[in-house]
N, C-alpha and C positions, 0 to 999 in steps of 0.2 A: 454627916451621921457616924455616931461612935460605932465601935465596933460592941456587940452586946447590949445595946442600949433597946431601949422598949421598940423605937421604931425597927428596929433591922429585927428583933425578935419576931414582931404584927407579921412583917412582909415574907420572914421564913414559914411560918404559919400557917399562913394564906397561901404560900404555892405550894407547900409539902401535904396538903388536905388530902387531894386526890391521889397522892404516890400512899399516903399511909390507908385510905381506903382500900386500893388495889390491895396490899399487903395485907392488911385483916380480912379481905373476902378471900385470898387465898390461902391463908390459915385455917380459915372456917371450911373449906370447899377440903382441903387435906385431912383435918379431921374428920368430918361426915365419911370421906373414901375410907380412911383408915376402920371406922364405924362397921361401915359396909361388909368389909373386909371379913372381920371377925365374927358376921352374925351367921349363926348355922341355917342351911337351907335344908329342906327335907328334900330325900334321894327319891323317893318316890309320891304319887299322888295322894292328896290327901282327900279322901272319903267319908261321909258322915254315912253310920250304917245305925238302923235301928231294930228293936224287937219287935216288929208289927204284930207278932201272934199275940206275943205277950201284952202289947198294948188293944189289943181287940179284946182280948179276955177279960182286961180292967174295964173297957168299955162298953162290953156286952151288958151289962148290969142297968146303963143309963138309954141303949138303944131301943126301938120300938122295934128293932127286925131283926134277925137273925144275922151277923156281921158275915161275909164270904172273907177265909182264909185260906188262899191257895197256899200249895206248895210252891217253892219256886225253882227253875229249873237250875242245873247245875252253874255255877259262877255268876248267878243273879244275886241282889243286894238290897234290901228295903232302905231307902234312905228317908222318908216320911211316913209317917201315919199320924191321923187323929179323926174324931168324929164333932163334926161342928157344922152348922148350918151353910149352904155354899148355894150357888145358883139362882133362878130366877125362876118362880117364887124361891126364895131363899128356905130350904125344908135342911133336914139333918142327915147329913151324909156323910158316907165312912168312907174317908180318901186314904188310899194308899199309892205309894210312889215306888218303882224297883227300875235299877240300873243293870243293865245287861254287860255280859265280858265284851260286847265288840261296840261299846260307846252307844248301844242303843237303849230305851227306856220307854215304860211302859207305868202308865196308872190306872188305878182302879177307884171309880164313884159309882156308889152303891147308896140309895134312898127309894124312899117311897115317891118319889116327885111322879109329877105328870108330864103332859107334851114340852109344856114351855120349860120345863126344868131341865130333860133331855137337852133340847135347842140349844139353852142356854151351855149345857155341858160340853156339846159338840162344836158348836159356835158356827157361823156362818162360812167360815174357810173351807169346811168340808162336803163334799158332794157322796149322798148317797150311790154307791157302786153295785149294791146289790144284796142279797142274802147269803148266810153260811148256817148248816145245819150240824149244832155242836152238841152231842151227847144226848139228841133226842129233843133239841131245844133250836129255835130258829131266832138269829141274830141278824140285825141288820149291819152292813158293813159299809163304812163311809172310807173316804180317801181325799186326798189333793196330790198336786203335780210335784209339791215340796218332800213326798214321801210321808207324810203325817198320816194315822188313820186313826180311825173308831171302830169297836165292834159295841153295838148296845140291843141288850135283850132283855128279855123278862124273867127272874129267877128267883122262886119260893115265896112268889108277891112283893119283891121289889124288881127295881128298875137297876140293871148293872151297865155301866160305861165302861169299857176299857179302852184307851186311847193313848198313842206312844209312837213309835217310828220303827219297831221291832219287825219282825218279818212274820207273815199270818200265819206262819205255823205256831209260833210263840202264842200268838191270840187264843188259836185254837186249844192250847195246851192249857194256858190261864182260863179259858173259859168252860174247858172240861171239867177242871179243877172245882171249878168255882158249882158249875152244875152238879157235880155227883158229891161235894161234898155238903148242898144241900139239903 
């Protein structure tokens, strides 16, 4: 075999393929690592905040009932709000979700739904744990061993379901705001 012949070049290419592949992968990995080094990272946790009061004002024109719009305790923010069919049976439901300063959360579901709707909102994972008198209204309390809770009551001809992981005092505060705002 002559130096530089086709046969010699073919053997060099055949034996060098895996080496070239490793080199190419190493170069690609280095390029990706360099790109990640220059990607900016947020220094604080990103949270979405929505204007649930403004959304309630807009949605009120199409709602068949007065939407509950409780004032938020210090440090709480709303991250979702909408008026759409929910539950079983699906009925028009005002839904608002809030996040508290201690990573707790609470949601409001308000509708003119029946008992089946309430069961679909509270779900089978919560057990009835008693009643609470709040601002002259009786609410039924539900909870489970994981710290999930719900408070269900009738307010101004609608059914209100407060559900989340906050302290019971926070539920009382939200429920009071809803009852007194009705």
